[in-house]
C-alpha positions in Angstrom: 20.1 -10.5 -5.0 16.7 -12.2 -5.4 13.8 -10.7 -3.5 13.8 -13.3 -0.7 17.5 -12.6 0.0 16.9 -8.8 0.0 14.0 -9.2 2.5 16.3 -11.0 4.9 19.6 -9.1 4.6 19.0 -5.6 3.4 17.6 -4.4 6.8 20.2 -6.2 9.0 23.8 -6.0 9.9 26.1 -7.6 12.5 26.5 -5.1 15.4 30.2 -4.0 15.4 30.5 -3.7 19.1 28.6 -6.7 20.5 28.7 -8.8 17.3 25.0 -9.5 17.7 23.6 -11.1 14.6 20.4 -9.1 14.7 20.6 -5.3 14.7 19.9 -3.8 18.1 17.1 -1.3 18.8 18.5 2.2 19.1 16.1 4.2 21.3 18.3 7.2 21.7 16.8 10.4 20.4 20.2 12.2 20.1 23.7 11.3 19.1 27.1 12.4 20.4 29.2 14.8 18.4 33.0 14.5 17.9 35.5 17.0 19.2 35.4 18.9 15.8 31.6 19.1 16.0 30.9 16.4 13.3 28.7 13.3 13.8 30.9 10.2 13.3 28.0 7.8 13.7 26.1 9.5 10.8 23.1 10.5 13.0 22.2 13.8 14.6 18.7 13.5 16.0 16.2 10.7 15.6 13.6 12.9 13.8 16.2 13.3 11.0 17.5 9.7 11.0 17.9 6.7 13.3 19.9 3.5 12.8 16.8 1.3 12.7 15.0 3.6 10.3 18.0 3.7 8.0 18.1 -0.1 7.8 14.3 -0.2 7.2 14.4 2.4 4.5 17.3 0.5 2.8 15.3 -2.8 2.6 12.2 -1.0 1.4 14.0 0.8 -1.4 15.7 -2.4 -2.5 12.4 -4.5 -2.5 10.8 -2.0 -4.9 14.0 -1.5 -7.0 14.1 2.2 -6.0 16.9 4.6 -5.4 15.7 5.6 -1.9 12.9 5.2 0.6 11.4 7.4 3.3 9.5 5.7 6.2 6.5 7.4 8.0 4.3 6.8 11.0 1.4 5.7 8.8 0.3 5.2 5.2 -1.7 8.4 5.4 1.3 10.3 6.6 3.3 9.0 3.7 0.5 10.0 1.2 0.2 13.4 2.9 4.0 14.0 2.5 3.6 13.7 -1.3 0.7 16.3 -1.3 2.7 18.6 1.1 5.7 18.5 -1.2 3.8 20.0 -4.1 3.7 23.7 -4.9 0.6 25.6 -4.1 -1.9 25.4 -6.9 -0.7 22.1 -8.3 -3.4 20.1 -10.0 -3.7 16.3 -9.1 -5.5 13.7 -11.1 -6.6 10.7 -8.9 -8.9 7.7 -9.4 -12.6 8.0 -8.8 -12.3 5.1 -6.3 -9.2 6.3 -4.6 -8.6 5.0 -1.0 -11.0 7.1 1.1 -8.4 8.1 3.6 -6.3 9.9 1.1 -9.3 11.1 -0.9 -10.6 12.8 2.3 -7.2 14.3 2.9 -7.3 16.1 -0.4 -10.9 17.2 0.0 -10.7 18.3 3.6 -7.1 19.4 4.2 -5.8 20.5 0.8 -8.9 22.2 -0.7 -7.8 25.8 -1.6 -4.1 24.7 -1.6 -4.1 22.1 -4.3 -6.8 21.3 -7.0 -7.8 17.8 -7.9 -10.1 15.7 -10.1 -11.2 12.2 -9.3 -11.7 10.3 -12.6 -11.7 6.9 -14.3 -8.0 6.7 -14.7 -8.4 3.7 -17.0 -10.1 5.8 -19.7 -7.2 7.3 -21.6 -9.4 9.9 -23.3 -10.8 11.2 -20.0 -7.3 11.2 -18.5 -5.8 13.2 -21.3 -8.7 15.7 -21.3 -8.2 16.3 -17.5 -4.5 17.3 -17.8 -4.0 21.0 -17.3 -0.9 23.2 -17.5 -0.7 23.1 -13.7 -1.1 19.3 -13.4 1.8 18.0 -11.4 0.8 14.6 -10.2 -1.2 11.6 -11.4 -2.0 9.3 -8.5 -2.9 5.7 -9.3 -3.9 2.8 -7.0 -3.8 -0.7 -8.5 -5.5 -2.9 -7.5 -7.8 -0.4 -6.1 -9.5 -0.4 -2.6 -12.0 -2.0 -2.4 -13.2 -2.5 -6.0 -10.0 -4.2 -7.1 -9.8 -2.3 -10.4 -6.5 -2.6 -12.3 -4.8 0.4 -13.8 -2.5 -0.1 -16.8 0.6 1.5 -15.3 2.6 1.7 -18.5 -0.3 3.4 -20.3 -0.7 6.1 -17.6 3.1 6.6 -17.5 3.2 7.1 -21.3 0.5 9.8 -21.1 2.2 11.5 -18.1 5.6 11.5 -19.8 4.3 13.7 -22.6 3.6 16.5 -20.1 6.5 15.7 -17.6 3.9 14.8 -14.9 4.9 12.7 -11.9 3.2 9.4 -11.5 2.8 7.9 -8.0 1.4 4.5 -7.4 -0.3 3.2 -4.2 1.1 -0.4 -4.2 -0.3 -1.5 -0.8 -2.6 -4.2 -2.1 0.1 -5.8 -4.3 3.4 -5.4 -2.4 6.6 -5.6 -4.4 6.2 -9.4 -4.4 3.3 -9.1 -6.8 4.0 -5.9 -8.6 6.8 -3.4 -9.1 5.5 0.0 -10.4 8.9 1.6 -10.6 10.0 -1.0 -13.1 6.9 -0.2 -15.1 7.8 3.5 -15.3 6.2 5.1 -12.2 8.2 7.8 -10.3 7.0 7.1 -6.8 5.5 4.1 -4.9 3.5 4.4 -1.7 2.7 1.6 0.8 0.8 1.5 4.0 3.4 -0.7 5.7 0.8 -1.4 8.4 -0.5 -4.0 6.0 1.5 -6.7 4.3 4.9 -5.4 5.3 4.0 -5.5 9.0 1.8 -8.6 8.3 0.6 -9.2 11.9 -1.8 -6.4 12.6 0.3 -5.0 15.4 2.3 -2.0 14.1 1.6 1.0 12.0 3.7 2.6 9.3 3.9 4.0 5.8 6.6 4.4 3.1 7.5 6.2 0.0 10.0 4.8 -2.5 11.5 6.9 -5.3 12.8 5.8 -8.7 15.4 8.7 -8.6 16.9 11.0 -6.0 15.8 14.2 -7.6 14.6 17.6 -6.6 11.0 16.3 -6.0 12.4 13.6 -3.7 14.5 16.1 -1.8 11.3 18.0 -1.0 9.6 14.9 0.2 12.6 14.1 2.4 12.3 17.7 3.8 8.7 17.1 4.7 9.6 13.9 6.4 12.3 15.5 8.5 10.6 18.8 9.3 7.1 17.4 9.8 8.4 14.6 12.0 5.7 12.0 11.2 8.3 9.2 11.5 8.0 5.7 12.9 9.6 4.9 16.3 12.8 2.8 16.4 10.8 -0.1 17.9 8.3 0.1 15.0 11.2 0.2 12.5 12.8 -2.9 14.1 9.5 -4.8 14.2 8.7 -3.9 10.6 12.2 -5.0 9.4 11.7 -8.2 11.3 8.4 -8.9 9.6 9.7 -8.1 6.1 12.1 -11.1 6.4 9.1 -13.4 5.8 7.2 -11.1 3.4 7.8 -13.1 0.1 6.6 -16.3 1.6 3.7 -14.8 3.5 2.4 -13.0 0.4 2.6 -16.1 -1.7 0.4 -17.9 0.8 -2.1 -15.0 0.8 -2.2 -15.1 -3.0 -2.8 -18.8 -3.2 -5.6 -18.7 -0.6 -7.2 -15.6 -2.3 -7.3 -17.3 -5.7 -9.0 -20.4 -4.3 -11.4 -18.4 -2.2 -12.3 -16.2 -5.2 -13.0 -19.3 -7.4 -15.2 -20.8 -4.7 -17.2 -17.6 -4.3 -17.6 -17.0 -8.0 -19.5 -20.4 -8.2 -21.7 -19.8 -5.2 -25.3 -19.2 -6.0 -25.7 -16.5 -3.3 -22.8 -14.4 -4.6 -23.7 -11.7 -7.1 -20.2 -10.8 -8.2 -16.5 -11.4 -7.2 -13.8 -8.8 -7.7 -10.4 -10.4 -7.9 -7.8 -9.8 -10.7 -6.8 -13.4 -10.7 -10.2 -14.5 -12.1 -10.5 -14.6 -16.0 -13.9 -12.9 -15.5 -12.2 -9.7 -14.1 -12.5 -6.9 -16.6 -8.8 -6.1 -16.5 -7.5 -9.7 -16.0 -5.3 -9.5 -19.0 -3.6 -6.3 -17.8 -3.1 -7.8 -14.4 -1.4 -10.8 -15.9 0.9 -8.6 -17.8 2.0 -6.3 -15.0 1.6 -8.5 -11.9 3.5 -11.6 -10.9 0.8 -12.5 -8.3 -2.8 -11.2 -8.0 -2.7 -10.3 -4.3 -4.4 -11.4 -1.1 -7.4 -9.1 -1.3 -10.8 -9.7 -2.8 -14.3 -8.2 -2.7 -17.6 -9.8 -3.4 -21.2 -8.7 -3.6 -23.9 -10.7 -1.8 -27.3 -11.3 -3.4 -30.1 -9.9 -1.2 -28.6 -6.4 -0.5 -26.8 -4.8 2.4 -28.9 -6.5 5.1 -28.0 -10.0 3.8 -24.4 -8.9 3.5 -24.3 -7.9 7.1 -26.0 -11.2 8.1 -23.3 -13.1 6.3 -20.6 -11.1 8.2 -22.2 -11.8 11.5 -22.5 -15.5 10.8 -18.7 -16.0 10.2 -16.5 -17.7 12.8 -13.0 -17.5 11.4 -13.2 -14.2 9.6 -12.9 -11.2 12.0 -15.1 -8.2 11.2 -12.5 -5.5 11.3 -10.8 -2.7 9.3 -7.3 -3.1 7.8 -5.7 -5.9 5.9 -2.5 -7.9 5.2 -2.3 -9.8 8.5 -2.0 -13.5 8.9 -5.6 -13.7 10.1 -8.5 -13.3 7.7 -10.6 -10.1 8.0 -13.9 -9.1 6.4 -15.6 -5.7 6.3 -18.8 -4.1 5.0 -16.8 -1.4 3.3 -19.4 1.2 2.3 -20.4 1.8 6.0 -16.7 2.8 6.6 -16.2 5.1 3.7 -18.9 7.7 4.3 -21.9 9.2 2.4 -19.9 9.8 -0.8 -18.8 6.2 -1.2 -18.8 4.6 -4.6 -18.7 1.1 -3.0 -21.9 -1.0 -3.5 -23.7 -1.5 -0.2 -23.8 -5.3 -0.6 -20.1 -5.5 -1.0 -17.8 -7.2 1.5 -14.1 -6.7 1.3 -11.9 -9.7 2.4 -8.3 -9.7 3.5 -7.5 -13.4 3.0 -5.3 -14.7 5.7 -3.0 -17.7 6.0 -5.4 -20.2 7.7 -6.0 -23.4 5.8 -8.1 -22.7 2.8 -10.5 -25.5 3.5 -11.4 -23.9 6.8 -12.0 -20.5 5.2 -14.2 -22.0 2.5 -16.2 -24.0 5.1 -16.7 -20.9 7.2 -18.0 -18.8 4.2 -20.1 -21.7 2.9 -21.9 -22.0 6.2 -22.4 -18.2 6.6 -23.7 -17.8 3.0 -26.2 -20.7 3.6 
């Protein structure tokens, strides 16, 4: 099936008892056993599995071309499940501009349990030199948040394969509509499903998708069940509902982002635009080779420093100043002030989640704010 068909049908079934066309929400936390003690419905307890979560995980796995998926209560919970599944002492290599929420997890929660180095993943020489006998995971994020760096997935995978190291890719910015890391050789894909999968800024979730059902995946599933950081049946239902329009929404985001990036690149008060769809992007060619769309996120640096950047934000009418991304409404944020004192983000950088408003209105709003 094509991805539009998967999005609509892989998380849905006709209810056998009522014949409802849309799957019902099953709120029960526990399920009846048969006379012989078995579970004929296939579910025991909702922390382990739930009908709505099973359908959600099915569509998420199929969208990424994976063998299985595990849904979590947030993107951070999904990322943490990967780290929790690793043996004590495992060494992790991660990008120097890794999403700050997961970077802070490693630094604050896993120090002394795991070891890690944050490096320029795109430099193959540096990457190979950082590999140790105990390296068990290379974490990549492409495009990165918020600098929109592109990592050559195939190149990283080729290096990892030589040492039998797992490669996990945060694919939140791209979605499977724009990029499919498993097809490029990655072992594991992560999403904050709060973002484009949810698409309406009204639910929270995370997901991991595996290329193979192997021993490492079994450990992640164990963390999911025993840790219990799972989404509610209502969140699973709402997420599956939103995914039905994902391919069409993402294409709208991509189209608007490309046009907005082109406008900003020509504006005299903009110092730099970071968007992989621009030929000026340092990794534009890599992005063309491994992405079918360049995503709905962009960042730009305002001339005049952080104070001017904040003035621009506060002058906007349609763009809401808020954290998060992937909703139908356009959001903008001064990212460095969110990330903390060790941020690598320029203080005049504004990150934009380009929404589905008419592009002329978005351009007019930014044009007036920039002056």
